[in-house]
C-alpha positions as CSV (number, residue, x, y, z in Angstrom):
1,M,12.3,44.1,46.6
2,K,10.0,40.8,48.1
3,D,13.4,39.0,48.9
4,K,15.0,41.7,49.9
5,L,12.3,42.7,52.5
6,I,12.3,38.7,53.1
7,N,15.4,38.7,54.1
8,A,15.4,41.8,56.5
9,V,13.0,40.8,58.7
10,I,15.2,37.2,58.6
11,K,17.8,39.8,59.6
12,N,15.8,42.3,62.6
13,K,14.1,38.9,64.2
14,E,16.1,39.9,67.4
15,K,15.3,43.5,67.1
16,L,11.8,43.9,66.7
17,S,10.0,42.4,69.1
18,Y,7.2,41.6,67.2
19,I,8.6,39.2,64.8
20,N,9.0,35.9,66.5
21,I,10.8,34.3,64.1
22,S,12.9,31.2,65.3
23,E,15.9,29.9,65.0
24,D,14.5,28.0,61.2
25,N,13.1,31.0,60.3
26,K,9.4,29.8,60.8
27,Y,6.7,32.7,62.5
28,N,6.0,31.3,65.8
29,G,3.0,33.7,65.6
30,W,2.4,37.5,67.7
31,V,1.3,36.5,70.9
32,Y,3.7,33.4,71.5
33,K,5.9,35.8,72.6
34,F,5.2,39.4,73.5
35,N,8.7,40.0,74.3
36,I,7.5,42.0,77.4
37,I,9.3,41.2,80.2
38,L,6.8,40.1,83.1
39,P,7.8,40.5,87.0
40,N,9.0,37.1,87.9
41,N,11.2,37.6,84.7
42,K,9.2,35.4,82.4
43,N,9.0,36.2,78.6
44,M,4.6,37.4,78.5
45,G,3.0,34.7,75.6
46,L,-0.4,33.3,75.3
47,D,-0.8,29.0,75.3
48,L,-3.7,29.4,72.9
49,K,-4.4,25.5,73.9
50,D,-5.7,27.0,76.8
51,E,-8.8,28.7,77.2
52,N,-8.4,31.4,79.5
53,D,-5.6,32.8,76.7
54,L,-7.4,32.0,74.0
55,F,-10.8,34.3,75.2
56,L,-7.5,36.7,75.5
57,L,-6.9,36.5,71.8
58,F,-10.3,37.0,70.9
59,V,-10.0,40.3,73.4
60,L,-6.5,41.0,71.2
61,S,-7.7,41.5,68.5
62,S,-11.1,43.2,69.0
63,S,-8.4,45.9,71.3
64,W,-6.4,46.3,68.0
65,S,-9.8,46.8,66.1
66,K,-9.3,50.2,67.7
67,T,-7.0,52.7,66.4
68,G,-4.1,53.4,68.1
69,P,-0.7,52.0,68.6
70,W,-0.3,48.4,68.9
71,E,1.6,48.4,72.3
72,N,-1.7,49.7,73.6
73,T,-3.0,46.3,73.4
74,A,0.4,44.2,74.1
75,F,0.7,46.1,77.2
76,F,-3.5,46.3,78.3
77,I,-3.5,42.0,77.3
78,T,-0.4,41.8,79.9
79,Y,-2.0,43.8,83.0
80,L,-4.7,41.1,81.9
81,K,-3.0,37.6,82.3
82,L,-0.9,39.1,85.0
83,N,-4.0,40.1,87.0
84,N,-5.9,37.3,86.3
85,K,-8.9,38.7,84.9
86,D,-9.0,36.0,81.6
87,K,-11.8,34.8,83.2
88,I,-14.7,35.0,81.0
89,E,-17.1,35.6,83.8
90,L,-15.9,37.9,85.0
91,W,-16.5,40.0,82.1
92,M,-20.3,39.1,81.9
93,N,-20.6,41.0,85.7
94,D,-21.1,45.0,84.9
95,D,-19.9,45.9,88.5
96,F,-16.3,44.4,87.7
97,V,-16.4,46.0,84.1
98,N,-17.7,49.5,85.5
99,D,-14.7,49.6,88.4
100,E,-11.8,48.2,85.4
101,I,-13.6,50.9,83.2
102,E,-12.3,53.4,86.6
103,S,-9.0,52.3,87.1
104,R,-8.2,52.0,83.6
105,N,-5.5,54.7,83.7
106,I,-3.6,54.1,87.0
107,N,-3.9,50.4,85.3
108,A,-1.9,51.6,82.5
109,N,0.7,52.8,83.6
110,D,1.4,50.8,86.7
111,I,1.5,47.6,84.2
112,V,4.2,49.6,82.0
113,K,5.7,49.9,85.2
114,M,6.1,46.7,86.1
115,C,7.6,45.1,83.2
116,S,10.2,45.4,81.0
117,G,11.6,45.0,77.6
118,L,9.2,46.5,75.4
119,V,9.6,50.0,75.3
120,P,6.6,51.7,74.2
121,R,6.7,54.5,71.9
122,K,4.2,56.8,73.2
123,K,2.6,56.5,76.3
124,V,0.2,53.5,76.7
125,S,-3.6,53.8,77.3
126,F,-6.3,52.0,77.8
127,R,-9.0,52.7,75.8
128,K,-12.6,52.9,77.2
129,D,-14.6,50.9,74.6
130,Y,-12.2,47.9,75.0
131,Y,-14.1,46.3,78.1
132,S,-17.1,46.8,76.3
133,S,-15.8,45.1,73.5
134,I,-15.0,42.1,76.2
135,S,-18.4,41.6,77.2
136,I,-19.9,41.0,74.0
137,I,-16.7,38.7,73.6
138,A,-17.7,37.3,76.9
139,N,-21.2,36.6,76.5
140,N,-20.7,35.2,72.9
141,W,-17.7,32.7,74.0
142,N,-19.8,29.7,74.0
143,D,-20.6,30.7,70.2
144,I,-17.9,31.8,69.3
145,K,-16.1,28.1,70.8
146,E,-18.8,26.3,68.4
147,S,-18.1,28.3,65.2
148,L,-14.6,27.6,65.7
149,K,-14.9,24.2,66.4
150,I,-17.8,23.5,63.3
151,S,-15.2,25.0,60.8
152,N,-12.6,22.6,62.1
153,E,-14.9,19.6,61.6
154,N,-15.8,20.9,58.3
155,N,-12.9,22.2,57.1
156,D,-13.8,25.4,56.3
157,F,-13.1,28.1,59.0
158,S,-15.6,30.9,56.2
159,I,-17.9,29.4,59.2
160,F,-16.1,31.2,61.9
161,I,-15.0,34.3,59.8
162,N,-18.9,34.5,59.0
163,Y,-20.2,34.1,62.3
164,I,-17.6,36.7,64.2
165,S,-18.1,39.2,61.2
166,Q,-21.4,39.9,62.1
167,I,-21.0,40.5,65.7
168,E,-21.7,44.1,66.6
169,G,-18.9,46.3,69.1
170,L,-15.9,44.0,68.4
171,G,-14.0,47.2,66.6
172,S,-14.1,50.9,66.7
173,G,-17.3,51.8,69.4
174,K,-20.2,49.7,68.2
175,N,-19.0,48.3,64.9
176,K,-18.1,44.7,63.6
177,M,-14.8,43.3,63.5
178,R,-13.3,42.9,60.3
179,I,-9.6,43.7,59.8
180,K,-7.9,41.7,62.5
181,I,-10.1,38.7,61.9
182,P,-7.3,36.7,60.0
183,L,-4.8,38.2,62.6
184,I,-7.1,35.2,64.5
185,L,-6.8,33.0,62.5
186,R,-3.2,32.8,61.9
187,E,-2.0,33.0,65.3
188,L,-4.1,29.6,65.7
189,R,-2.2,28.3,62.6
190,C,1.0,29.0,64.3
191,Q,0.4,27.2,67.7
192,E,-1.5,24.2,65.5
193,V,-4.8,24.8,67.7
194,Y,-6.1,23.4,64.4
195,D,-3.8,22.5,61.5
196,N,-6.5,22.7,58.9
197,I,-7.0,26.3,59.0
198,P,-5.4,27.7,54.8
199,G,-2.5,30.3,55.6
200,V,-4.4,32.4,52.6
201,L,-7.1,32.7,55.2
202,C,-4.4,34.4,57.8
203,C,-3.1,38.2,56.3
204,V,-3.8,41.2,57.7
205,P,-4.8,43.8,55.6
206,D,-4.7,46.8,57.6
207,E,-3.6,50.3,57.0
208,R,0.2,49.7,58.1
209,V,0.5,47.1,55.8
210,K,-1.6,48.1,52.7
211,L,0.5,51.4,52.8
212,S,3.9,49.0,52.9
213,A,2.7,46.7,50.0
214,K,2.4,49.7,47.8
215,K,5.7,50.9,48.9
216,V,6.9,47.5,47.0
217,G,4.9,47.2,44.4
218,I,2.5,45.5,45.6
219,T,-1.6,46.0,44.9
220,I,-3.8,45.3,47.7
221,P,-7.5,45.5,47.7
222,N,-9.5,48.1,49.9
223,V,-11.4,46.4,52.6
224,T,-14.8,46.4,51.8
225,S,-16.5,43.3,52.8
226,I,-15.1,39.9,53.8
227,S,-14.2,38.9,50.3
228,S,-12.1,41.8,49.5
229,L,-10.2,40.8,53.2
230,L,-9.8,37.1,51.7
231,K,-8.6,38.6,48.5
232,A,-6.0,40.8,50.2
233,S,-5.3,37.9,52.5
234,K,-4.2,35.6,49.6
235,I,-2.3,38.4,47.4
236,I,-0.1,39.0,50.6
237,Y,-0.1,35.1,51.4
238,E,1.1,34.4,48.0
239,N,3.5,37.1,48.0
240,F,5.3,36.1,52.0
241,G,4.0,32.3,52.5
242,D,4.3,31.6,56.2
243,L,5.6,34.8,56.9
244,Y,2.5,36.1,56.6
245,D,2.2,40.7,56.7
246,I,5.0,40.7,58.8
247,P,7.5,41.5,56.1
248,L,4.9,44.3,55.4
249,F,4.2,45.0,58.5
250,A,8.3,45.2,59.4
251,Y,9.2,47.6,55.9
252,E,9.3,50.7,57.7
253,E,11.6,49.9,60.5
254,I,13.8,47.6,58.3
255,I,13.9,49.7,55.2
256,D,17.5,50.7,55.8
257,D,18.5,46.6,55.5
258,I,16.5,46.3,52.8
259,K,18.2,49.4,50.6
260,A,21.6,48.0,51.8
């Protein structure tokens, strides 16, 4: 079943927007290419060696930690980048943040109309609590970067994991972010921003992934702590290697090819 799942992912790499696999079947990371086509006909993506794009990776991870279709966050990040609202200092200004909150419904509608490519399954909306989380990221930005720097220097990314997991308000409401921490590390690993991030730290055991894992006979523990998060990530990586959690995330959309 595992091999069939991997083969089905590779077969559908042109069909599903989030399967960013190269010609040699290497996973390039989710943010490498959103498959949202901008008005200038370029494919939306993030270059994580650019600080503003790195900032947007954290915004994406925090926004994905809240409920709602994944397309909401994809278009939200696209809106921010396309409108030059990816500058850290902007999000330290309360008036700016409040203006963005007030106009969020209009902005969500407009960005979908402006772009092509990815077709959202449901009407795109920007959650109100996206914005407070961005401000928290902005106000902690120097410490976030420092935690990555120290982790890299010490070959120990548990330093970063422990730091980022303690910041309140990056998850839903005032909650801390946990499940999506491996996403940050995976994207940094895929774009080779750091060459010493272990793959076992880079798989996201969210509910969609856990449900698929159960269907294919892989037992993933409930994530109730950083320890259980890392255990779940390790199990996924041991099964799918550098395709990370993508085969499990894609399971329901490629099930016909798995059964074929």
